[in-house]
PADOVO-886142 format. One record per residue (C-alpha): residue number from 1; residue in one letter; x, y, z. Coordinates in steps of 0.02 Angstrom, whole numbers, padded with zeros to 5 digits, always signed. Layout:
<rs>
NUM|A|X|Y|Z
...
</rs>
This chain:
<rs>
1|M|+00000|+00000|+00000
2|A|+00072|+00169|-00050
3|E|+00107|+00299|+00083
4|R|-00036|+00412|+00026
5|E|-00158|+00265|+00030
6|Q|-00096|+00217|+00203
7|A|-00125|+00395|+00266
8|R|-00301|+00393|+00195
9|A|-00339|+00224|+00273
10|V|-00276|+00285|+00443
11|A|-00381|+00444|+00427
12|E|-00536|+00343|+00382
13|R|-00514|+00221|+00528
14|F|-00482|+00366|+00648
15|G|-00638|+00451|+00581
16|R|-00746|+00297|+00612
17|N|-00677|+00285|+00789
18|L|-00708|+00470|+00820
19|R|-00888|+00462|+00758
20|R|-00925|+00304|+00859
21|I|-00856|+00378|+01020
22|R|-00936|+00549|+00992
23|K|-01106|+00468|+00970
24|R|-01079|+00355|+01120
25|E|-01040|+00510|+01224
26|D|-01199|+00590|+01154
27|L|-01108|+00742|+01082
28|S|-01150|+00834|+00922
29|Q|-01007|+00885|+00807
30|E|-01040|+01065|+00858
31|R|-01034|+01028|+01046
32|L|-00875|+00924|+01028
33|G|-00797|+01062|+00923
34|L|-00836|+01191|+01058
35|R|-00765|+01081|+01195
36|A|-00607|+01046|+01093
37|S|-00590|+01226|+01028
38|L|-00614|+01165|+00848
39|H|-00741|+01215|+00717
40|R|-00880|+01086|+00691
41|T|-00829|+01069|+00508
42|E|-00657|+01010|+00565
43|I|-00740|+00874|+00668
44|G|-00842|+00825|+00513
45|K|-00688|+00818|+00402
46|L|-00597|+00710|+00529
47|E|-00746|+00593|+00542
48|K|-00756|+00575|+00353
49|G|-00569|+00538|+00340
50|E|-00540|+00695|+00238
51|R|-00403|+00751|+00358
52|V|-00265|+00662|+00451
53|C|-00277|+00709|+00633
54|R|-00129|+00800|+00710
55|I|-00067|+00742|+00880
56|D|-00119|+00903|+00968
57|T|-00293|+00890|+00892
58|L|-00304|+00708|+00947
59|I|-00265|+00760|+01127
60|R|-00393|+00901|+01123
61|I|-00530|+00790|+01053
62|A|-00495|+00650|+01176
63|G|-00495|+00773|+01321
64|A|-00656|+00852|+01262
65|M|-00740|+00681|+01264
66|A|-00650|+00625|+01425
67|V|-00580|+00468|+01342
68|P|-00400|+00405|+01331
69|P|-00319|+00463|+01167
70|G|-00280|+00282|+01124
71|E|-00465|+00244|+01110
72|L|-00472|+00354|+00955
73|L|-00331|+00249|+00881
74|D|-00418|+00083|+00914
75|G|-00378|-00043|+00778
76|I|-00237|+00059|+00699
77|V|-00067|-00022|+00721
78|W|+00104|-00016|+00639
79|V|+00169|-00189|+00596
80|V|+00346|-00237|+00549
81|P|+00341|-00413|+00479
82|S|+00494|-00519|+00509
83|P|+00619|-00523|+00422
84|A|+00565|-00371|+00317
85|P|+00650|-00209|+00373
86|D|+00501|-00098|+00333
87|G|+00328|-00092|+00409
88|A|+00152|-00046|+00363
89|F|-00010|+00000|+00447
90|A|-00127|-00141|+00493
91|F|-00310|-00121|+00535
92|G|-00413|-00232|+00647
93|T|-00530|-00233|+00793
94|T|-00400|-00248|+00929
95|S|-00334|-00104|+01033
96|I|-00155|-00044|+01033
97|P|-00059|-00136|+01170
98|S|-00034|-00029|+01324
99|S|+00138|-00102|+01361
100|P|+00288|-00114|+01244
101|R|+00324|-00274|+01152
102|P|+00448|-00388|+01242
103|D|+00583|-00358|+01110
104|A|+00571|-00168|+01141
105|D|+00654|-00192|+01311
106|E|+00796|-00289|+01231
107|A|+00828|-00151|+01104
108|A|+00833|-00020|+01242
109|G|+00954|-00116|+01351
</rs>
């Protein structure tokens, strides 16, 4: 998958997560935008996958909905298959692990 396609796929998955959580929290796009200091059209563009969310925007949106930022990234992971040196995004229904992989400790030490 090309880099541009990967970015679009990430934006679309993020958007689905955002919409699902916003609705669960019973917030309109306008109310969420006010709470996150964003225009409601920005929320709409993020939900439609028309924009890739910046990290500061992710933090603001998560805070405005009182959810952990990782919940908005649910199902979006970076996978490096062995023995290939490069990775790619993978999409699924599982959450991002909260602790580092076991081999991350070995690389640090």
